[in-house]
N, C-alpha and C positions, 0 to 999 in steps of 0.2 A: 696600370691597366687602362686601356683606351676603350671607351664605349662608343657605339654608333650614335649618330645625332638623334635618332628616333627612340633611343633607349629611355625607358621610364623607370624611375626608382619606385619599388613597391612601398617603401616607407621613406618618403622624402625627408631630407635633413637640411636645415637652414643654419647659416652661420651668422651669429649676431655681431654687431659692430657698435662700439661705444664712441670713441673719438678717432676717426681714421687718421693714420699717420703718427699717432702719439701712443702706440701700444707700449712702448718702453716706459712711459710715464704713468701707466695706469694706477699704480699704487698711490702716487701723489694726487692724481685726479680724483681718486676715490675719497679723499679727505673732504673737499667741499660737498661732494655728493652725500656723504654720510651726515654732514652737518645739516644740509637741507632736508634730508629724510628725517632726521631727528626733530627738527623744527616742525615739519609737517605732521608727523605722528603725534608729538606732544601737544602741539597747538590745537589740532582738531579733536584729539581725545579730551582735552580740557574743555573745549566748547561743548562737546557732547555731555560731559560729566556735569558741568554746572547747569546746563539746560534741563537735565533730568532731575537733579537733586534740589535745585533752587525753585521754590514755589512761585516766586515773583516772576520767573521766566516762563511760566506755563501759559504762553500766549501764542497766537498763530505765527507772528513774525519769528519767534524763537524756535517754534516747531520746524518751520521751513529752514531756519539756519542750522538746526541740528541735522536735518536731512542733507543739507549742503555739505556739512562737515563729514557726515557718513560717506557721501559720494567721494569727497576728497581723500578720505582714508582708504576707500576701496581702490581709487586710482593709484595711490602711493604704493599700497601693498602689492597690487597686481603686477607692477613693473619693477619693484625694488629688488626682488630676488634675482631676476635675470641680469639687471644692470650691475649689481654688486658681484654677482657670479662672474661676469665678464671682467670687471675691474680687479677683483681679488684673486680669482682662481683661473682666469682665462678659459672659463667654461662657455665657449662660444656656440656650441652645437645645441640645437633644439629641434625636436621632430614635429611633424605637422599636427598631430593630435594635441600636444602640449601647446603648440602655437595657437590653435583654434580656441583652446580653453582660455589662454591668456587674452586673446582678442575679445572673447565673450565678455569678460570682466572689464577690460579696458574700454571698449566701445560702449558697453552697457552702462557703466558708471558715467561716461562722458555724456550720453543721452539723458541720464537721470539728472546730472548737474545742469544741463541746458534747460530741462523742464522745471527744475526747482527755481532757477533764476526767473522764469516766467511767472511762477506762482508768487515769488517774492515781489515782483513788479506789480502784480494784481493786488497783493496785500498793501503795498505803499499807495496804490491808486485809491483803494477803498478808504484807507486811513486818512488820506489828505482830502479827497474829493467828496467822500460821504462819511465823515467821522461819526455821525449819529447812528448810522446803520452798520457800523463796523462789527459790533458784537453779534448782530443778527445775520449778517452776510457770511462772516468767517467764523462759523461755529466749529466746535471740535470735530463733529462728524463730517463737516464739509472739508476741513483740513485733511482728515484721514482719507476721504474720497479723492481729493486732489493728489495727495501723495501716492495713493494706490494707482491712479491713472498714469502718473508719471513713471512709475516702476513698470507697469504693464506695457506702456508704449515702448519703453526701452527694450524689454524682452522681445516684443513682437517685431521690432525693427532689426534687432541684432541677430536673431536665430536664422531667418532666411539668408542673410548675408553670409553666414558661416556655413550653412548647408550647401550653398552653391560653390563654396570654396573647396569642400571636402573631396569631390571627385576629380578635381583638376589634376592633370599630369604635370610633374616637374622632372625635367630631363637630366639634371646634373646637380652638383653641390651648389646651393644658392646662397649668396651673400646678401644679407639684409642691410639696410642703411642705418638701422637703430639697434639699441640694446634690448629691444622688445619687438613683438610682432604687431605690425600695424597694417590693416587690411590693404590700403592702396599700395603699400610697399611689397606685400606678398604677391598680389595678383600680377604685378609686373614681371614676376619670375616664372609664371606658368608658360607651358609650351603650346597650349591650345587656345582657342578663341575665348576671350574673357569679356565679351560684350555684355553678356547677361550679368556678370559680376559688377561691371562698371555701371550699368544701368541701375542695378539694385543699390549700389553704394551712393550713386547720385540721388536716387529717390530718398534714401535715408537722410542724406544731407539736406534735401529740400524740406522733408517732413520734420526735421529738427531745427537746424539753423535757419532754414528758409521760412519756417513758420514762427519760430520763437523770437527771432530778432525783430520782425515787424511788430509783434505783440508787445515786446518791451518798449520799442520806440513809440508806439501808439500810447502806451500807458504814460510815458513821460511827457508826451505832447499834452495830454489831458491834465497831467499833474502841473506842468508849467503854466498852462492856462489858468488853472485854479489858483496857483500861488501868486501869479501876477495880479489877480483880482483882489488880493489882500492889500489894504491901504498902507499899513505900517511896513517900512523896509526891514525893521528889526524882526517883525513877525514872519515876513517872507523868508528871511535868512534862517530863522529858527525852524520853520517848517521844512524848507528845502534841505537843511543839514541832516534831516533824518534819512535822506535818500543817498547821501554821499557814499556810505559803505556799500550799498547795493550797486551803485554806478561803478565803483571800483572793482567789485567782484565781476560784473558783466564785462568790463574792459579787459581784465587780465585773463578771462576765460575765452572770449570770442576772438580777440585779436590774434593771439598765437595759434588758435585752432584753425582759423580761416587762412592765415599765412602759411601754415604747414600744408593744408589741403591744396592751396594754389601752387605751392612749390612742387608737390608730388604730381600734380596734373599738368603743369605747364613749364616747370623748371627742370627738365631732364638734363640740361647742360650745366646746371648749378653744381658747384663743387660739393663732394660728399660731406665735407666737414660742416657746410652750411645746413644740410639736411639734419645732420646729427645734433647740432647746437639748437636748431629750431624745435626739434622733437623733444629735447630735454627741457627747453623752456616751456613748451606746450604742456608737459606733464607735471613739472615741478613748480611752476609759478603760481597757479591757483591754490594748490594745497598748502604752500608755504605762506603766501601773502593773505589769503582769506582770513585765517584766525587773527593775524596781526591787525588787519584793517578793522575787523569787527571789535576786537579788544580795545583798540585805540579810539575808534569813532563812536562806539555804542556804550553809553554811560552805564546802562544796566548790566551788560556783560562785563565791563571793566570792574564794576563794584563787586559783582558776584565772584570773579576770579580773585580779586584782592582779598575779599573776606575769607575765601577758601584758603588762600596761601597763608594769610596771617593767623588763621585758626590752627593751622598745622604747626 
């Protein structure tokens, strides 16, 4: 059946794509995906469990780490079902309402993770630059307030983005670049003017990455100044080593996210397989590597996990 060019689907349907051109190898491709999902789910669940159960980890730094692990779990679960559905069952179709729900969780947890990384940078700044005031500045009530603000900001930024998407007309069966719904990918397929959507998306990017990244950079400039004022090189190394895990978490979150955003905005001629691989790296790298980094580099977390495993 041929539809006129101005025909609009009442219930638009999108086609998900995992790795373009390798559809025949989806079963084999699913093996590394399953391994990565297993590592992400087990690692972040372990971090959450030891943070809640171990009294020695009831400190601001580990509270923020548990919120980071919760955000990573949310990111993993929100996309795992559609990705494995495409790889295992060739379940490519997704309707607009389901797509919007997935985007709410995907972008919401992304904004939460960005905010938590800022909170963790502030925690490191206070611990290194004002250690005597650490317990008075980062009280339990203040940690709860900061976490609540991070979550509220995420909801406030995500909801208008999706409300503007709901009334857009889509004129045909639309093929997405990824195995999940990603806002910049979806709005490119609309048949009407999407300037309001693009402006809202850009505003969200500015209010998250555009604000959070300078805050993190400023925190580390002040931390470096404070560390350089320490006379002993051994003490400088010891103090700065407490920031290594956070720096790694910042790098593996922001670099793939900004790269994917730039490819969607300016790399329209880029091969689809590049979009697909970058999208998978963007969503899988932080949830997989964050628990590993913190388990290896943070002595208290490592000891808590080892004691838990040995007791079992």
